[in-house]
N, C-alpha and C positions, 0 to 999 in steps of 0.2 A: 286140672288148676285154673288153665286161663280161660276156659269156659266160665268157671265160675270167678274170676276177678272181674271178668266181664258184666256178671249181670250186676255184681255189685257196683261197678260204673253207672250200669244205666239205670238202678235202683237210685243211687246218689243224685243222678241228673235227674230223674223224674219228680224226686223230693225238692229239690234247691230247684224246677223250676217252678212247680206249683203250688212253694210255699209262702208262710205268712211271713213281711217285714214289719219291725218297729226298732226301733232305738238306732244307736251307731250302727252304720254301715262302711266296710272297707272289704281291699279286695276286689272279685272278678264277679260280677254277677251277668247270670246270663245262657243260653236265648231262655225264652220260656215269660210266663207270666205268671206275676207275682203280686198278691195281693197287701195291700199295705193296713192295716190295723192299730196304727198309732202313731206319733209323729218318729218322722222318721230323719235322719242327720248325717253329714258327713264332717266329722270332728276334726278342728286344725294341725295340719301334719300327717293327718290320711291322708288317701284318696280312693277312690271308687271308679271301675272298669266297668262298664256297660256294655253288654257284648251286642253285636246286630241281633235284630229278632226278641229282644226284651221288653217288655210291655209289663208299666206299673201300675196297677188298677186298685186305688184309692178307694175303701169302706167306707171311709167316713171321713171329716172336715180335717183333716191330717195334712200339714205341710212340709217339705222336704225341704228340710236346711242343708245349705251346702257351705260350710265354712275353711274347708282343704279343697282337696282336687278332683273334680270330676270330668271324667271321658268318657260321653256317652257317643260314640260315635256308631252311626248303623250305616245302612248302603244302600242305593235307591231300589233295591228288590227287598231291604230288608232292614226298617225300620224301628227305630223304639221309639216310644208310645207313653206317654204321662197320661191318664185320664182316669173317668168315673164313669159308674153303670147310674142317670141322671134319674131314673125311675128308682132303682133302691137306693139311691143314698140321693135325695134329692136337695140336699145342704151341699153336695157337692166335696171337692180338694179345697185346699188352698194353697197350691202352685208350688215354683220351684222357686227357694229365696237364698240369693248368694249373696254374702256377709263377709267385710271385713278385706285387710290387705293381704291375709294373705287364702285368700282364695281365688282357685283359675278354674277356667272349666272350657271347655272345648265340646261343642255338639254339633254333631253332623246327622241330618236325615232322621231328624226327632220331629215328634209332632209333641205338640203342649194343649192341651185343651181342658174344656169343661171350668177353670181355675173357680175360684171365687173367692174376694177379699172384703171382707165384711168385719164388723165389731166385734166378732164370736173369742176373737183368739186373745187368749189369758196375756198375751208380751207380743213383740215385733209390730209389725206395720201394718197389720189392722185392713184397715177400708182400703188399701193402695198396692195395685200390681194383682189382677186378677190370675192369669196365666204365671208370670217372673217376676219378679221382684230383687233390685238386685243394688247394691250399695260400697259404695269402699271397696269395690272389687281390684283385683290387682291385672287378672287377665279374662276375658268373655268372649267367646266367639260363639256364632252362631253361622251355619252350611247348609243351603237346601234344607231349611226346617219351616216348621207350618206353628203358626201361633194361632190359635182357631177360640169362637166361640167361647171366652174368657171373659169373666165379668169382676166389676170392682165398685165398691162401694160408695166410690169417692177418684181418686187417681189413678190413670193407669190400668185400662180392662185387660189389655193384652200385656203387657208389660210397665213396669214402674223405674226407670234410673236416676239414679241419685251420687255425682261424686266419683261415676265412675265413665270409659268409654270404649260400650260395646261395641264387637264388629258383627256386622249381617251382612252375609251375601246369598242371595239366589232364594230369598225370605221369605215367605207369605204371612203378613200377619192381616187376622181378617174376621169379621164378623164375630168382636168385641164390643162392651159395652163397659164405657164409665158413666156410672148412675149419676151420683148430683155436682160432678165440676166433671175433670178437664182430661183430655187424652183418652178417646176411645181406644184404639189402638195402641198407643203408647207413649208416655209421659215423660217426661227429661226435667230434672232440676240441678244446675249444679254438674252437667255432664256431656261430653264430648262423643256422643255415638256417628258412627257411618254406618251409610246404608249402600250398597251398591246392587244394582239387577234384582232390585225387591219388588213386591206386591203388595201396598198397603191396602186393602178395598173394604166395602162394608160394614167399616165400624161405627161404633157411636157415642156421641159422649150428653150429657144433660147439660152443660155449658159449651166450654171452647177447647179448639182440638178436636174433630171427628175421628181426624186419623191421626195427627202427631199434633200434641202439643210443648212448646217448648218453651222452658220459666226459667228465671231464675239465673241467668247469666249461664245459661248452654249452648254450646256450638256443633250443630247437626251439621252435616254434609251428608245429602242421597241423589246417586249417580247413577243415571241409567233405569229410575223406577216407574213406577205407576201407582200413581195417589189416585184414586177413584171410588164414587158409590160412599161418601163417606157423610154422616152428618152429624152436624153441632148446632146446638139448642144457643149457642154464645155466636162468639167469631170463631171464624175461620173451619170452613168442612171437610179441607182437607188438608191443611195445615193450620197451625196457628203459633206465630213468633212474639211471644212478650219478655219483652228485657231479654234477650237474648240473640243470637246470630245465626239466619238458615243461610247452606249454599246449597242448592237444587240447577243440576245441570244434565240437560241431555234425557230429563224427564218429563213425565205426562200427569197434568193436572185436571182430573174433566170428570163431568156428573156428580161432584161433591155441591151441598147446601147447608145452610145456616145460617142465623140471625142478622150476619154483619160478616162480608167479605167470606163469597161461598168457595173458592177456590181456596186463598190464600190471605190470610189476616197478619199484620204485623203491627207491636205496638209497646212502642221504645223500644223498639228493635231494631235491625242493619238485614236486608233481603239481599245474599246475590241471585239472580236469576240467569242460567245462561243457557240457550239451544232451547226453551223448550217451550209443549203446548199448553195454554191454560184455558180449556173449551168445557160448554156445555154447565157450567156452576150458574149456582142458583142460591143471591142471597136475600131474606124477607124485607130486607135492610137496604143498609147503603154496603158497594160493592159486590156484583155480582162475580166477577171473576178475581179482583184483586183489592184489599181494602188496608191503606196504610193512615194510622193515625199517630200520632208524633215518633215516626218513624223515621230515621235518619240514617243517609249516607247506604240506600237501597236502588239497588243496580237493576233493570233486566235488560239484557242485551240478545236481540236474535231470538228472542220469543214470538210467540204468535198466543194471541189472546180473539177468540173467536167465540161466536154464538152462548155468550154469559149473559144472564138477567139479573137485574135488581127490581125487589120491588117498589124499592126507594128512588136512590140516587145509582149513578156513576155504575151501569151496564159491565163497559169493562174493568174500569179503572176508577176507584170513588181516593182519593187521598187526602188529607185535611193536617194541617200541623206538622207537615211531614218534608223531608227533600229525597222524591223519587227522580230517579234518571230509566228513561227508555230510550235506548240506543237501539234501529234497523230495529223495528221491530211493526210487524202488523196488529192491528185489532181489525175487526169485522165485523159483522152478525149480531152485536152487542147491543142489548135493550134493556130500558129501565122505562118504569111507570112515569118517574118525576121527572128530574133533570138528570141529563149527558147519558145519554144511552151507549156512547162512546166511551166518553172519561170524564169525571166530575172533580171541583179542583176548590178548596176552599181554605186559606190563611195557609197556602204553602208555597214552595219555591220548587215546584218542578221543572224538568230538563226534560223536552222531546225532542231528540236530535234523527234525521231523517230516519220516521217512524210516517207508518200510515195507519190514516183513522177513516172508516170507511162503513157505508150501508149498514151502521147501528139505526136503530128504530129510537127517535128522538133527536136530542142535539148532538152533533158527533165531540165538541165540545164545549164546556159549560163552566164559567170562570162564573163563581161565587164570590162572596168580598178576600180584600188581602191577596190578588194571587198576581199582580203586577206587577212581581218579581220572578215569574216564571219566563220559562225559554220554549219556544217553539221555533226550533230551525230546521227549515230543508225537509220540512213534512209535505204529505199529498192528504188533506183532507178534504172527505168526494164522497157523493149519495146519502148523504144521514136525513131521515124524513124529516127530522125537525128544525132541521136547517145544520148549517156546519161548524160555526160557532155562533156563542150565544151568552150574555151576561147576564147578571144580576141585576133587574131594575132596569134591563136593557141599559145598565152603565158602561159603557164601555172600560173607564177607570179603573175596572176591579183588574184588568188582564196588564198584558205586554200593549203599551201604545200603538195603535194601528195596525194590530195584528188582524187579517184576512182583506186587510183594505190590499187591492191589487194598484200596486203603483210603480213596477219595475218589471224588467223579465231575468229567466235563470240563465244558465248557457246553457239551455235547449230552448232557449229564445220561446220560453214559453212563459205567461202572464204569471205574476207572483209578487207576493207581499214583499217586507222590507226586508222581510226574515229568511226571504226563498224557498218561504210554503208558495204550494201549490194544492187548485184546487180541481183537477184533473180526473176521471177516470181512471184505477190503476192498472187496470186493464190481467185483471189474475186468471190463469188458466184454468180452472174451474172450482168457484164458491160452491156449489152444493157436495161434493166432495172434498172439501177443504183444502184444495190443491191453492196457493197463495202463491205459486212462483208467478214470474210476468212474463208475459207473451212479448214478441219480440219489438213491438210497438209502443208500448210501455215507455208512458210521460215519465215514470218516477225509475227508469234505467238511465245513468249517471248524472242523476238529479238531486244524489246525497250531498252529505257534509263532506269537502275536497280534505277538510284537513282532519280527518279520524283516517282509521287508515283504509289502503284499499280494496276493491274485493281481491278475491283469492285471480281471479282470468287480467290483474292487472290493471284494469279499468277504475275510473272515479265511481264512488262507494253509491250504490242504488239506494232505493229510497224501501223499506221494509227489509220483513224477515229473512228473505230468500232473492239474493242478487241474480241476475241474470247473464248467465256464461256467455260474452261475448265472441268466445275462438269456435267453441260450437257451432256447427253450419244447419246441422236438422231440424233448430225451432224457429222454419218458416210459416208459423201456424197463425200467424198475428193477418192472417186474411179471415176481416172478424162479418158476420151476418148483414146481411139487408135488410131482413125482415125477418121477424118470428116467425115459428116454423115448429109443430111437433110432427116429427118423421115416424113413421110405422116402428114397432117394435120388432126387436130380434131376439130369441126366434117369436114365431108366431106361429101355430099353438106352439104351448111351452108348458115345462114341467118340472118345479115348479117357480124357474127363476127364467125373468126376461128382462134385456137394458133397453131403457126408455132415453131415446136420443133427440132433444129438442134444442131450438134456435134461438137467440135470447140478443136483437138486432142492437136495444139500447137500454140506458139502465130503468130497471122496472122491478116491480114487486109481482114477480111469479109464484104461480101457486098450479102446483101440479098434484089431480084427484083421482081417485080409483074409484067410480060407482058401480052398483049392477045395475037390471036390467030393470028394476023396482024404482033407479034415481036415488037410492039408499048409497050415502055415502063409507065407502070399504076402507080405505084409506089415503091419508094425505101423503105422498112427494115430499112436495118442496111448498113451502112457503115462507118466502124468505124476497129480500132485495138481492138481484143479481146483475152482473156490469155485463158487458155485451161478450158473446160468446157462444162455445157451442160446450152443451151441457149435454153429460148421461147419468142416468139411476138408474138402479136395479131392484125391480118389484120383487118380493119373494112371495107370493100365493099361497106359499107348504096346509095351512090351513082354511085354507076354503076346497070349496067342491068345484067339480069339475062345472065348464060354462061362459058364457061369453061375459065380458065387462069391459067400462069404457070409459079410457085415460082421458081427460081432459086439461087443456093447458089453458090458463087464463095471465093475460101479461095486459093492461092497461088500457082496454078495453078489447083485444085481442080476446079471439075464443075457439078451437080448433079441439076435436076428440074423433079419437083411432077407437077401432076395435081390438080386444085382448080375446084369444079363447086359451082357457087352459083347461087344458086335454089331459088327465090322467088316469 
């Protein structure tokens, strides 16, 4: 009898695990694969528990509506999957739909992929939220989940949030697309989501917010997140805030692109950006790193904004009709095709305090019309290829009076203007690797605003995002090179990586190039403005054949070549 009962249980398990689903669901399902053959839903007052190892494979363009309670808690080794076969079902499925104040859900280790929000739904959100749509939900938690490869005809390729506060922890939102409008990864309107330890990458939108779009009084907080390689046809490649509040803490925004505001854009919004890196972003128009328009009460503190590019103005930052405040930030190596490789201001009252603006390709600071109420205090502006400061029509009345005119000395006895701004090499540790810590001889040490909080070592504020810890004994690395030099690489022979060490004696445009024996360029390792110091860069020759290669360093007429032997 026991064996017979066991057989019946096994048969029941097989039937359930590989069954077809449609209509209302409740109770417990899984593990195993289920084929969804029509719309499924959890009614108000009902609950559904999905066990680890459960897969919902949607055989047609069906949504999964949740009005009640959903608990889909997988494990690291046994996730829960919502998907479709796009070859057998090219019209995809219609995503998870969380709706109403009686709805709550917790999803852990779930994969939500290949959803599509389009016009063909007879009711519901239609064009919004390819993978997830939520509105008015009481509690919605995502932990260790992946939302990828979803599409929306309009808003929220990966997820659309309205009037709710979902919580995301250690999630990845990638490769989603919003077609004609905004929010390739996530679209929020009147919503207050939080993201912690999340990755938002490779998403696309036809208009604003390649990674995340905030709209209509949303309040969004991202902590310890990475937002990279997102693309927007309009504003905000990484993040765009329109009429909303964005708080970004200890996060990186890098290699995103947009028409305007390659990394971050704000319109009629307020931004609070702290301890963040905004790097390598591109705008076809204004604001390679950051663009603000009619953005008020926006603050950047202890941030690095470097190597961003604008096709028009403001390689690092472009602000117009805005109240931007930058305190203890470092802007380095940004470039613009027109005005303001570092910063471009127009009709604005920007405040820059204890901030470095250096090595821009173009002007460091460009003041367009009506910027006379802006404030630049205790800053270091240096080594910008077009000049440190420029004005519209060469008319300095557009900017604070006498800015950049050396008329006094600061606490370190260095020449400065009346606002305590200096124009000296900041002496970074290694710009080629993005290390913007200060060397011991840097003029930025103790040259910041004495009226803001002291550095953690108890000394007067330094200029820039990274203070020099004066109680440490070891950073005696301030002995700077006296001549340009390309040192022998090590190891040599090598397979497949080698480290190239070189010295820069003075502020220079440095090129480090790898050639083969035919004189053909193989790799461009460095091509940027560098401050004096010793640098190292690693070359990876994985995809190249064994042989002899040449490394050439060029800097202000200096040329030196070394032989590198790749031996596989």
